[in-house]
C-alpha positions in Angstrom: 178.8 12.1 -82.2 174.8 11.2 -81.8 173.7 7.9 -82.1 172.5 7.1 -85.6 170.0 4.2 -86.0 171.0 1.8 -88.9 166.7 0.7 -89.8 165.9 4.4 -90.4 168.2 6.0 -92.6 170.9 2.8 -93.5 174.1 4.6 -91.8 174.5 8.1 -93.2 172.2 10.5 -91.5 172.6 12.8 -94.9 170.9 10.5 -97.1 167.8 12.0 -96.7 164.6 10.7 -98.8 166.0 10.4 -102.2 165.9 7.2 -101.3 166.2 6.2 -97.8 167.9 3.3 -98.1 171.4 2.9 -100.4 173.1 0.4 -101.8 176.5 2.0 -101.9 177.0 4.3 -98.7 179.6 6.8 -100.7 178.4 9.3 -98.1 181.2 10.3 -95.6 181.0 8.1 -92.1 182.5 10.9 -89.6 184.2 14.1 -90.4 186.4 14.3 -93.3 189.8 14.7 -91.2 188.3 11.9 -88.6 186.6 9.7 -91.0 184.7 7.1 -88.2 181.4 7.2 -87.4 179.5 4.4 -84.6 175.8 3.2 -85.0 173.3 1.7 -82.8 171.3 -0.5 -84.8 167.7 -2.0 -83.6 166.6 -4.4 -86.0 164.0 -5.6 -84.2 161.1 -4.2 -86.0 163.3 -3.6 -88.8 166.6 -4.1 -91.1 169.6 -2.9 -92.3 169.1 -3.2 -96.1 171.6 -4.9 -98.3 174.5 -2.3 -99.2 178.3 -1.6 -98.9 180.9 0.3 -98.4 184.8 1.3 -98.5 185.1 1.9 -95.1 185.8 -1.0 -92.4 183.0 -2.2 -90.4 182.9 -4.3 -87.1 180.7 -4.5 -84.2 178.8 -6.5 -81.8 175.6 -7.4 -80.0 174.0 -5.9 -77.2 170.7 -7.4 -77.5 169.4 -10.9 -78.3 170.3 -12.1 -81.7 171.0 -10.8 -85.1 171.0 -12.3 -88.5 174.1 -11.0 -90.7 174.1 -11.9 -94.3 177.1 -11.5 -95.7 177.1 -12.3 -99.7 175.5 -16.0 -99.5 176.8 -16.4 -96.3 174.7 -16.5 -93.4 175.4 -15.8 -89.6 173.7 -15.7 -86.5 175.3 -13.4 -83.9 174.3 -14.1 -80.4 174.5 -11.1 -77.5 178.0 -10.4 -77.3 179.3 -12.2 -80.4 181.7 -9.5 -82.9 182.1 -9.4 -86.4 184.2 -7.8 -88.8 183.6 -6.6 -92.4 186.4 -5.8 -95.2 185.7 -3.0 -97.7 183.2 -3.6 -100.1 181.8 -6.4 -98.3 177.9 -6.9 -99.7 176.1 -7.2 -96.4 172.7 -7.1 -94.0 171.1 -7.4 -90.6 168.3 -8.9 -89.8 166.3 -9.8 -86.4 166.3 -13.4 -85.2 162.6 -14.2 -85.3 162.9 -16.2 -81.8 164.3 -12.8 -79.8 162.5 -10.2 -78.5 164.8 -7.6 -79.2 167.6 -7.3 -81.5 170.4 -4.8 -81.3 174.2 -4.5 -82.8 176.5 -1.6 -82.1 178.9 -0.9 -84.9 181.8 0.8 -86.1 182.3 2.2 -89.5 186.3 3.2 -89.6 188.2 4.5 -93.1 191.3 2.6 -92.6 193.4 6.1 -93.4 192.9 6.5 -89.9 195.2 3.7 -89.2 197.2 3.7 -92.5 197.4 7.2 -93.6 198.5 7.9 -97.2 198.5 5.2 -99.3 202.2 5.7 -100.1 202.9 5.3 -96.5 204.4 2.2 -94.5 201.6 1.8 -92.4 199.1 1.1 -95.3 201.3 -0.9 -97.2 202.5 -2.9 -94.0 199.4 -3.2 -92.3 196.4 -2.1 -94.4 197.1 -3.5 -97.7 197.2 -7.4 -96.2 194.0 -7.0 -94.6 192.2 -5.3 -97.7 194.0 -7.8 -100.4 192.9 -11.2 -98.0 189.8 -12.4 -99.5 189.1 -14.5 -96.3 188.9 -12.1 -94.0 185.8 -9.9 -96.1 184.4 -11.2 -93.0 185.0 -12.2 -90.0 182.9 -14.0 -86.7 184.3 -13.8 -83.6 182.9 -15.5 -80.3 183.2 -15.7 -76.0 184.9 -19.3 -77.2 187.7 -17.8 -79.7 191.2 -16.8 -78.8 191.8 -13.1 -78.2 187.7 -12.5 -78.0 188.5 -10.0 -74.4 190.9 -8.1 -75.7 188.8 -7.7 -79.0 185.8 -6.8 -76.9 187.5 -4.4 -75.1 188.8 -2.1 -77.7 185.4 -2.2 -79.8 183.9 -0.9 -76.6 186.5 1.3 -76.5 186.3 3.0 -79.4 182.5 2.8 -79.8 182.0 4.6 -76.3 185.1 7.2 -76.7 183.0 8.4 -80.5 180.1 8.6 -79.1 180.5 10.2 -75.8 183.4 12.4 -77.7 185.5 12.2 -74.8 189.0 14.2 -74.5 191.9 12.9 -76.9 188.9 10.8 -78.5 191.0 10.7 -81.6 194.2 9.5 -79.9 192.3 6.6 -78.0 190.6 5.9 -81.2 193.8 5.3 -83.6 195.4 3.9 -80.3 192.7 0.7 -80.0 192.2 0.2 -83.8 195.9 -0.2 -84.2 196.2 -3.0 -81.7 192.6 -4.0 -83.1 194.5 -4.3 -86.4 197.8 -6.0 -85.2 195.4 -9.0 -84.3 193.9 -8.8 -87.6 197.2 -8.8 -89.1 197.7 -12.1 -87.3 194.6 -13.9 -88.1 195.4 -12.6 -91.6 198.4 -15.2 -91.7 196.5 -18.4 -90.5 194.5 -20.5 -92.8 191.2 -19.6 -93.5 188.5 -20.8 -95.7 188.0 -19.0 -98.6 185.6 -17.2 -100.6 185.1 -19.0 -104.1 185.7 -17.0 -107.3 182.5 -17.1 -108.6 180.7 -16.0 -105.7 183.1 -12.4 -105.7 181.8 -12.6 -109.0 178.2 -12.8 -108.8 178.3 -10.0 -105.4 180.0 -7.4 -108.0 177.5 -8.3 -110.3 174.6 -8.1 -107.7 176.3 -4.5 -106.6 175.9 -3.1 -110.0 172.0 -4.6 -109.8 171.0 -3.2 -106.2 173.1 0.5 -107.1 170.8 0.8 -110.4 167.8 -0.4 -108.5 167.7 1.6 -105.6 168.4 4.7 -107.9 165.7 4.0 -110.0 162.9 2.0 -107.5 160.7 4.8 -108.8 160.2 3.9 -111.9 159.0 1.4 -114.2 161.8 -1.6 -113.8 162.0 -4.5 -115.8 164.1 -8.0 -115.7 165.9 -6.3 -119.2 166.7 -3.0 -117.5 168.5 -4.8 -114.6 170.4 -7.6 -116.6 171.9 -4.0 -118.8 172.7 -2.3 -115.3 175.0 -4.9 -115.1 175.7 -6.2 -118.8 175.0 -9.8 -117.8 171.9 -11.9 -118.8 168.3 -12.1 -117.5 169.3 -16.1 -116.1 172.2 -15.2 -114.7 170.7 -12.2 -112.7 167.8 -14.7 -111.6 171.1 -16.9 -110.4 172.5 -13.8 -108.7 169.8 -13.2 -106.7 168.8 -16.5 -106.0 172.1 -17.1 -104.8 172.9 -14.6 -102.5 169.7 -12.9 -101.5 167.7 -15.9 -102.0 164.7 -13.8 -103.6 163.9 -12.8 -107.1 164.9 -9.7 -108.5 161.4 -8.2 -108.8 160.5 -9.8 -105.3 163.4 -7.6 -103.9 162.5 -4.6 -105.9 158.8 -4.9 -104.8 159.9 -5.1 -101.0 162.5 -2.4 -101.3 159.5 -0.2 -102.9 157.6 -1.2 -99.4 160.5 -0.2 -97.3 160.8 3.0 -99.0 156.7 3.8 -98.5 157.4 2.8 -94.6 159.6 5.2 -94.2 158.2 8.2 -96.1 155.0 7.2 -94.2 156.6 7.9 -90.9 159.1 10.9 -91.7 157.0 12.6 -94.1 153.5 14.3 -95.0 152.7 13.0 -98.3 149.7 11.6 -98.8 149.1 7.6 -99.3 148.7 8.1 -103.0 151.5 10.3 -103.4 153.5 7.8 -101.5 152.7 4.7 -104.0 153.5 6.5 -106.8 156.8 7.7 -105.8 158.1 4.5 -104.5 157.2 3.2 -108.2 154.0 1.1 -107.6 151.4 2.2 -110.6 148.3 0.7 -108.8 147.1 1.6 -105.7 145.0 -1.5 -105.0 148.5 -3.9 -105.5 150.4 -1.3 -103.3 148.0 -1.3 -100.4 147.4 -5.1 -100.6 151.6 -6.0 -101.3 151.9 -3.3 -98.0 149.2 -5.8 -96.2 151.0 -8.9 -97.0 154.4 -7.8 -94.8 153.2 -5.0 -92.3 149.9 -6.8 -92.0 147.4 -3.4 -92.0 146.6 -0.9 -94.8 149.1 2.2 -95.8 146.3 4.0 -94.2 145.9 2.6 -90.9 149.6 2.1 -90.7 149.8 6.1 -91.3 146.9 6.2 -88.7 148.7 4.0 -85.9 152.0 5.8 -86.0 149.8 9.5 -85.9 148.0 7.8 -82.3 151.9 6.6 -81.2 153.0 9.8 -82.0 150.2 11.8 -79.7 
């Protein structure tokens, strides 16, 4: 299994161009009979957009520091730090501004590898306690924490086994994951800060809004449209975005469109005018100005720079 770069296709090599950044990762990670995938995410010059998936995700920083946002929580992960994300946790990864490099390796795995069918004792006894525990929706483990060395070793073994497709990979992965989940079960029994119910509700609403925006970003979208997608008021739309993402919905939409534009410039032969229209901009001058504000040059200059670098 090859290493996949998050910052190009946001976790799934099958997403393609419509859109290249997807919010609800309904695509398959790994294979149906072995649902696990490993990723090498270099977010130095890009980032992993807001998204979520049914699978668990865990990983560790291998270079520099990475800013991870989970709902309205923000965590700075330094080299060696480990993270765990529960099912459907809304999250994103960004570069830490002070670092020359920001690289993280992650594992995205479906619980069925450990738990099997939902009526099995393994699922009921070892998976459900984690799925139902809102206190384990995100977990950060540093070198100072108990079991750090053991967890780091387990996750490294899993990542390497899948990436290198070594002999008996499936047995190694299942064994190491079982030991990792055993540690998680014990952690879930301890007192941990809980996620406020209001935050969970807003995250659910935000997922609905992001799903709509990511699916219709090429079209004209109004605040009324976004509110209707989550069956909430416009004022609640603004609160959700402010509380969790820290941006206005229209500001987020513009940046999302620009990220799609960058992807198309890098990976297609479309003209700049065509990309402008495909990304939902109806004013070419506004598109060029917005692009320059973020990336420091016009879309055409950006395209020329990439062409020179590829020669």
